[in-house]
N, C-alpha and C positions, 0 to 999 in steps of 0.2 A: 484532455484527460486531467483529472484532478486527483491528487493524492494527499492523504493525511498520514504523515510518518511519525510514529511514536517510538522513542527509545524505551525499550522494555527490559526488565530483569527476567521476565518470562511471560508467555502468553499462550493461549490455546483457543481452538475453535471446536465447539461441540454441536453436533447435529443429531437430533432425535435421541439424545441421551448418550451418544457415543462420541468420544474425542476423535475428530478427523485429523487434526494436526496440532502439534505443540512444539514450542521452541524455548530455549533458555534465553540467555542474554542476546539481544539483537534489536531488530526493528519489526514493528507491526506496520504494514502498509495497507491502508484502506484505499481502494481504487475505484474511482467513478469514471465511466466511459461515456463520452458525448457522441452525438450523432455525426459530428464532423471529424472525429479522431481517426488517426491512421498510424502507419508504421513510424513516421517521423516523431509522433508524440511518444510512442513506446521507446524509441531510441533515446530521446531527450530525458525522459524520466528514469530509465534504467541507469543511464550514465550519472545523472544527478544523485539518485538515491544511493547507488553503490559507492560514490565518492564523497558523499555528504559527511563532513567532519563534525560529528556530534558525540563522539566517545572520548572519554578523558585520557590524556596522555599521562606520563609518570608524574607530572606536576599538577594534575587535576584540572587541566585546561582542555576544553573540547577541541581537539586537534587531530583526532584519529577517525578514520572511516570504518564502516562495518567490514570492509575488505581487510584493512590493516589489523582490526581488532579480532578478526576470526569469528565474529558473531553470526547469527542466523537471521533469516527474514521469513516472515509469514505474511502472505498476501490474501486479503479478503475483498471480494467485489462488493461495492456499495453504491448502487445507483442513486441513493439519496444525496450523495455529494454533488449531484448535478441539479439539485433543487433550485428553483427560481422562487424568490420570496418577496419580490417588489410589490406585488398587488395582493392585498388581503392577508389573511392569516393561515391559509391552507397552501402549503408548498405545491408547486407545479413541477412535474418532471418531464415536460415535453422536450427538453434538450438532451435527455438521457437517450443513449443509443438503444435501439430495439435488440432483443436477444440475437437475432441473426447477424447483427454487426458486432455486438459487444462480446458475445461468447468467444468467437475466434480471436478478437483483439485481446481479451483477457488471457486466453491460453497462450498467445504469442508473447504477451508481456511476461508471463511466468517463465516461459521457455527462455527468453532472452535474459531474464534476470538470473536464471540458473546457470546459463553460460557465463555471464559476467561474474557470478559468485564462485563458479567452479564447484558447485555442490547443489544438492536438492533444496528447493525452497518450499516451505509449508504453504498450504492453501486451504481455503474454505471450499464451499461448493456453490457454484454459480446458481443463483435463484433460490437457494435453500434458506429455511429459517434457521439462522445460525446464532449461537450464543458465544460471544467473544469475551474471554476473560483475560485480563492483563494486569501487570504491575508496572505502571509507567515509571520510568527511572528518571528522576530529576525534579519535577516532570519536564520532559523535553518533547514537544509536539511541534512539528513543522508542516505548513501547508504549501503545496506546490500545484501549479496549474500550467500545463504545457503550452497553453495559449497565451499565457502572461509571463513571459520569461524576464523576470525582474531580478 
């Protein structure tokens, strides 16, 4: 699984002109699911994301997690994060999981994230044409890959 985590002042997802989800201060998580991803990848990313210290403490130092800060999270599925770009100029998505694999993993990721957060997590809609609007705070943008635990 690959995730792009952005610290935001606010963000929202709109589908067909209607806002599906919106949050204030917190994180936008763009999530790509690969063909070989499983529950271990979910557990790794949920733990890392909820404990990632990217919010400012009283001294203006990034030392607080979204859990400690009381922020919210919005998760958007994004198969394009699995793009392969080594050959040519047209990305290939053959490593992205098919819907029959990725939808249950996406739903389980959201469920486990909600348990870890102790509250509802905003979502997009899997496979929909979504318009994501955000105000990146910092900017702070972190890339994570559950297969490359660095």
